N, C-alpha and C positions, 0 to 999 in steps of 0.2 A: 537526720532520721533513726531510728530505734533500732538494731542490728537484729534480726531474725534469731532467734534462741531455741538450742537443739532439745528436741523431744525423741521418746522411744515407743512411736504406736507400734513396734511391727514386731513378731517372732522372726525369727531370720534362719534358715537352715540353708546351706550351701556345698553342692556336691564337686567331684571336677571327673571329667572324663577324656578319651582321646579328641572329642568335639569341643571340649573348651571349659568353660567355668558355671554352674545353672545356682542362682541364686533364685531362692523361695519366701517372699515375704506374707505374713497372715497376719491378718488384723481380727478386732475379735468379733464386730460385728457387719461391719461393710466397707469395703472402698471402691472407690471409680480413678483408672488411673488414667492421666494426660500424653501430651507427648513428651519424649525423650528428647536429649541435646547432648553435645561434649560437652565434656567440663575437666579442662585439665587432664585428655587420657584416661579420664572415668566418664562415667554415664551419671546425669543426672535428668532426672524425670519427675512431674508435676501428680499430685493424685489428691484428693475429696475423698477425707476419711470421715465415716459419719459416727455418730452418736448413737446412742441408745434411741433419743429423742426425734431422729432423724435430719437434727443441726449435722453442719459437718465442717471442719477446717481443712484449708489449704495446705498442705505438705509437700515439701521439696524433698526427695529422699538422691544422697550422693551413692553409688557401688564403685567400689575400686574392684582393680585386677584382678582380687582375692574372692571377691564377693562379699566384703566388709560394708555392710550401711552405716550411715548416717543420715538421718531425719533433721528439717528444721520447719518451724509453723511460722506460716504468715501473720502477721498481725492484724492486716485488713486489708482484704484484695479479694476479688472474685476473678474467674477466667482468664488463669493464666495463658499468656503468648510465651515461650521462652526462646531467647534471640542470643546472640554474642555479639558484644561491640569488635570494632575495627583490629582492636589488643587480644583478641579472643576471651574479653574476661564476660561471666555469664550477667546475663539481665536479663530482667520480666517485665511485660507490660501484663497489670492489672488493672482492675475496675474496682476503686476502695469504695466502702457502703458509702449512700449519698442519700435523702431522703427522696429528692426530686430529679436528679439526675444520674444518667448512666456516663460516666466520663473516665478516662482511661489514662492512668500513668506509667510513665517507662524507668523503672531503677534498678540499680544493682543488685541482682539476687543477694549477696555477700557485702560486707562493710561499707553499711550505710552511711557509718557516723559522720562523713562530710557531704554530705546528702542531704541540699533540701527538697522536701516536699515541692513535688513539680504541681505547676499546672496542668489541670486533665483536659485530655482530645476527644471529641469523637472516637470510638474504637474504632481502629482497621481491621477490615473482615479475614484480609489475604496471611499466607504463609510466611515464616521465614526462609528464606533461601540462601545466604550467605554475606560476605563483607567483599565489599570493593572499594578502595581505596579507603575514607575516613568515613565512609557509609556502611550501616548495616540494611540490607535491600529486603525487601518483602514484597510479594506480587500478587493479585486477587485476578481469578478471573468468572465474570458472572454468570453463571450457567445458566441464567433462568430468564438472562434477556440477551438474546443474541446480534441485539443493534448498540449494544452498551460498549465501549473500549475497555479494554485491562485496564488495571490499575495499579501505580508503582508508590511504595512509600518508600522514603530513602533517612533513615535518620543519622543526620550530620552528627561526629563527633570531632574533638578540638581536643588536645591535650591531655586524651583518655577520657572528656567528660563529654557529656550528650548537650548539644549545644540544640539542636532544632529540627524539625521533622518536615519534610517536603513532600504533600502528596499530588502525584503527577497521572493524568491520563495518558496511556501509552497512543501513538497515532495508529489510526489502523493499518493492519487487518487486525481482529482481534484474537484471542480463543490461544493465546503463544505458550507454547512450553518454552520454560527460560532457565538459561543455564551460565554459571557465573564462575570464571575461572582468572586467575594472574590481572585482578582488577578489570578484567571487560563483565561485561555481562551481554548474552547475545542470545537473541528471540527465534524461533523457528514456530510457522504456521504452514498449514498446505491447504488447498485448495484442489480439491483430486490430487494428480500426480504433480502437479506446479507447487512448490515447497518456495517458500520464502524465509532468507535468513538473514534477520537484522543484526548489527549490534549496537547497542544503545548505552547514554551516559547514563551517569546518576538521576538525572531531571527527566529522563524518556527523552530524551534529543537523539535522532538519529545519527551516528556515527557512519554505519558502514550499511551496503545489503548487496543482497544478489538474489536471482530466482535460478530453483533448482529443477531439473526435470528427474524426479525419480524412480524408483520402476515401482511404485505402490502408492496407494492411494491414504494412508494410512500410517500414522505412525503411534507409537505410546508413548516413550522416552526418549531423552536426549543423555548419551552416554558422555560424547564428547565434542564440543562443538567450536569451530574455529574458522577463520578466514587464513592462516599460514601453517596451517599443517593438517592431516586426516581430521577426517569430523568421524563420529559412528552415534547412530541412532537406531533404536530399539521400535520390532513392530511384530506383530505378531497375525497370523492367518490359519482361523480354524486347528490350533492348538501347535503349529509350525512356527517355534521360534526363532525370526530372524535379524540381523544388523544389515544396514544399510551405512554401504561406507560412501563418503562425499569428498572427493580430492579438492585440493587447493585449484585446479583448472575445473572446478566445478562437475565434475563426473560422477555420478552414481550407480554404485555397483551391489548387487545381495549377496547373500551370504546364509543360508539357514545353519543354526548352530545347534537348535535341539528341538526334536518333539515330543510334548509332554499330552497331547490328544485332545488336551481340553482347552478351549477358548479362553482367554483373560476377560473377567467381567471389569476387574479394576486393575490399576498399578497406581502406585505413589512415587513422587518424588523422589530421584535418586539419591545416596548417600555417598558423596565422595571418600574414601577411605585414602585414597592415594593416588597418582597422575595416573588418571587414564582408566582407573578402576573406581567401579560404584558398586553399591549394592540397591534392589530393586524390590521391593514386596509389592505380593502380587495375590489376588484371587481369583478363584473360578467356581464353578457351577458346584464343583466336588470336595472344595479344601482351599486352603491357601499355603502362600510359601513365600520364599524369596530364593534369587539368585543375582550372582555375583560374577559380573562381567570386566574384561580388561579389552581394549577395543573391541575387536572384533571376534573373542574368546571367551568363551564362558569359563568359571571357571569352577563352581557347581552350585547347583540348584534342590532346594530341600522345598519339595512337598509332601503335603499331610494326606494327599488322597492315600486309601487301603495301607495306612501305616500306621501303627502303635505312635504317634509323635510326626516326624519327619522323615521323609528316606532323601539322601543325596540321589539325584537322577544320574550323574555323574561315576559317581566310585559304586552306589548300590548298597552305600551304610547306611544303618538307621540310628538318625536321635530321636532316643526314645524317653518318654514323657509319660508320667503315671496317670497326670489328669488329662482327660480325652476332649477335644475339639476345643484346643486354643485357639483364641484371637489375638492377632498380632496387633496390638497397639502402634509399635512404631521401632525403628530402627537407627542407632546412632553412630557414628566413628568415634573410637576409643583411642587408641592408637595408629599408626601410621599401618595400613591392612589388619590392622583390628576394626570390629565391632562390635555391638548390643546388640541383640531384640529382645525387647520388650513386651511381654505377653501377658492374659489375662483368660481364665478358663470362661470359655459361653454357662449359662447358667439359665434354667427353664421358670420360667412362669415369677412367682410372686418369690423365689429365692434368690435371696444375696450373695454376690460377689465376695470373699475375703482373702483373694490372693492376687499376688502379681507375681511374676517368675521372670527372671532376666538372666536373657543366655549370654555369654559373651565369647569368642571365638577370633583369634588370631592367627590370620594368613601366614602362611613362609615366603 
């Protein structure tokens, strides 16, 4: 296959503050940003950059820790899903143009010269979660059908080369949260205050399980999950954010960590930035934000409510932005204990968005 070509579609401006580095990318006509992912301690994201005739190009952009941007254009493909191989090389699944079929191919994002064009597969709807042994793991929960089991896609690699895709149905119960660490895949589901913690292998086969009597009926996200050490799970009630701690002896206890007064509408899959430390984005009726948690301690919580930007509710400091009403597109790890938040401005009606903002932060 041909390597992707470098292009310069953005006007780039960068500023630095005590919070971190902010990069603003601006296009001439319109841009729609997709998800981001780690790229050798940098940030990689995909975007559709529109022409004056409303056609668009799929573009990949890498932002380094100084805010410098490099962009590359995809030759033939839409609907990108960025992921990492077990060797932490950047890959992408895209759908090349075909007059009759929508088939997805998974290919290296860079260095394609030794890769033959693969056969296409039916697109997998789920999200990339992480890597386990020689597999890249994706997971999907069908939110429209409460009877369908969850699905797992394990892309197998051998000697650094993609070998085979394994599509598996996960044994019930469904609607699991998933956590991967140290080549172990863990699932957590709830039925009232009875939670089920399972470990599965890369083919979806159960390895071990335990039933838990939690202090709450519902949880949002997994901070960490293990049979060998304490586990930590995030939940929230009426704006009060808490952590459920689960011991190796199956004892569950609750600890309130902060009260933001507003209920979560949504949270997203945590981004692990170091051992037992993750960043989780959320939104509420009144804004959006993200919080960084280590085990059962909140390190920071940035929230856009009543702020010209995002206020850290732990320190009281405000991360200011010129653009009002920013939407968080994604969060990704950069370096150890470092992360990037990718934003775009909310626009009204027929107004076209022309900006992407990337904020990079390094914790001590």
